[in-house]
C-alpha positions as CSV (number, residue, x, y, z in Angstrom):
1,M,0.0,0.0,0.0
2,G,2.9,2.3,0.7
3,S,3.8,2.4,-2.9
4,T,0.3,3.3,-4.1
5,K,0.2,6.2,-1.6
6,A,3.6,7.3,-2.7
7,K,2.4,7.3,-6.4
8,R,-0.6,9.4,-5.4
9,V,1.5,11.9,-3.6
10,L,4.0,12.0,-6.5
11,S,1.2,12.5,-9.0
12,I,-0.3,15.4,-6.9
13,V,3.1,17.1,-6.7
14,V,3.7,16.7,-10.5
15,Y,0.2,18.0,-11.2
16,S,0.7,21.0,-8.9
17,L,4.0,21.8,-10.6
18,L,2.4,21.6,-14.0
19,I,-0.4,24.0,-13.0
20,S,2.1,26.4,-11.5
21,S,4.1,26.4,-14.7
22,V,1.0,27.2,-16.7
23,F,0.2,30.2,-14.6
24,I,3.8,31.4,-14.7
25,V,4.0,31.1,-18.5
26,A,0.6,32.7,-18.9
27,G,1.8,35.7,-16.9
28,C,4.9,36.2,-19.0
29,K,4.7,38.8,-21.8
30,K,5.3,37.2,-25.1
31,K,7.8,39.0,-27.3
32,K,7.0,39.7,-30.9
33,T,9.3,38.1,-33.5
34,S,10.2,41.6,-34.6
35,D,11.4,42.5,-31.1
36,V,13.7,39.5,-30.9
37,T,15.1,39.9,-34.4
38,G,15.6,43.6,-33.9
39,M,18.0,42.9,-31.1
40,I,20.6,41.4,-33.4
41,P,20.8,43.4,-36.6
42,K,21.6,41.8,-39.9
43,I,23.5,43.8,-42.5
44,R,23.2,44.1,-46.2
45,I,26.1,44.6,-48.7
46,V,25.8,47.2,-51.3
47,Y,28.2,47.5,-54.2
48,H,29.0,50.9,-55.6
49,A,30.5,51.8,-59.0
50,N,32.2,54.9,-57.4
51,G,32.2,57.1,-60.5
52,A,32.3,54.5,-63.2
53,T,31.0,56.0,-66.5
54,N,29.9,52.7,-68.2
55,T,27.4,51.3,-65.6
56,A,24.9,50.7,-68.4
57,T,27.2,48.0,-69.9
58,A,29.1,47.0,-66.7
59,Q,26.3,46.4,-64.3
60,V,26.8,47.0,-60.6
61,P,26.4,43.8,-58.7
62,T,23.5,43.4,-56.2
63,D,23.0,41.3,-53.2
64,S,19.5,41.0,-51.6
65,N,20.7,38.9,-48.6
66,R,21.1,40.1,-45.1
67,Y,24.0,38.8,-43.0
68,A,24.8,38.3,-39.3
69,V,28.1,38.8,-37.7
70,N,30.5,36.0,-38.5
71,A,28.5,35.1,-41.6
72,E,30.5,34.0,-44.6
73,V,29.8,36.1,-47.7
74,T,31.0,35.4,-51.3
75,I,32.1,38.8,-52.6
76,K,30.8,39.7,-56.1
77,T,33.2,40.0,-59.0
78,I,34.2,43.5,-60.0
79,P,32.7,44.3,-63.4
80,A,34.7,45.8,-66.2
81,F,34.1,49.4,-65.0
82,A,35.6,52.3,-66.9
83,K,36.3,55.9,-65.7
84,S,38.1,58.5,-67.7
85,G,41.7,59.0,-66.5
86,S,41.6,56.2,-64.0
87,N,42.3,52.4,-64.0
88,I,40.1,50.1,-61.9
89,D,41.7,47.9,-59.3
90,R,40.6,44.6,-60.8
91,N,41.2,42.7,-57.6
92,N,39.7,44.6,-54.8
93,W,36.6,46.5,-53.6
94,N,37.2,49.0,-50.8
95,T,35.1,50.0,-47.8
96,Q,35.8,53.7,-48.5
97,A,35.1,55.7,-51.6
98,D,38.6,57.2,-51.5
99,G,40.2,53.7,-51.5
100,N,41.8,54.3,-48.1
101,G,39.5,51.8,-46.2
102,T,39.7,48.0,-46.0
103,A,40.5,46.2,-49.3
104,V,38.1,43.4,-49.9
105,S,39.1,40.9,-52.6
106,D,36.5,40.2,-55.2
107,T,35.3,36.6,-55.5
108,S,36.7,35.8,-52.1
109,T,34.8,34.4,-49.2
110,L,34.7,37.1,-46.5
111,T,33.8,36.4,-42.9
112,L,32.0,39.5,-41.5
113,N,34.2,40.1,-38.5
114,A,33.1,42.3,-35.7
115,I,34.9,45.4,-37.1
116,L,33.2,45.3,-40.5
117,F,29.9,44.4,-38.9
118,E,30.1,47.2,-36.4
119,A,31.0,49.7,-39.2
120,A,28.0,48.5,-41.2
121,V,25.6,48.8,-38.2
122,A,26.8,52.4,-37.7
123,T,25.8,53.2,-41.3
124,N,22.2,52.0,-41.4
125,N,23.1,48.3,-41.3
126,T,24.8,48.6,-44.7
127,L,28.3,47.7,-45.7
128,T,29.1,49.5,-48.9
129,L,31.9,48.2,-51.1
130,Y,33.3,50.7,-53.6
131,A,35.1,50.1,-56.8
132,K,38.7,51.2,-56.3
133,W,40.4,53.4,-58.8
134,N,44.2,53.9,-59.2
């Protein structure tokens, strides 16, 4: 009989815990999905021709994805841009229009480290990569 009584007591305790859990969860404010996703921003990458004069024939690449910190991104190929009096750096995009930022090799796989990610967050969650001219 002792074991039947112990089972009853155990089932009452378990039932009480379940009821308590329901009331605790019911009292919690549920966060909206937008609230949670808004806490960790994702960035987009925008490619910029940076003064190229033939963007009608050499299309600026686009990327509609959004990336989290430490995401791996395949950088788009630099088109055959042209600009009077300048030569394009055929190997690198740059994080600054004047070419004095971080060089980003085209067709490479880039891991969005904290520095690039933080810079993008500071500029409306956008990392702009500019064509670099010599």
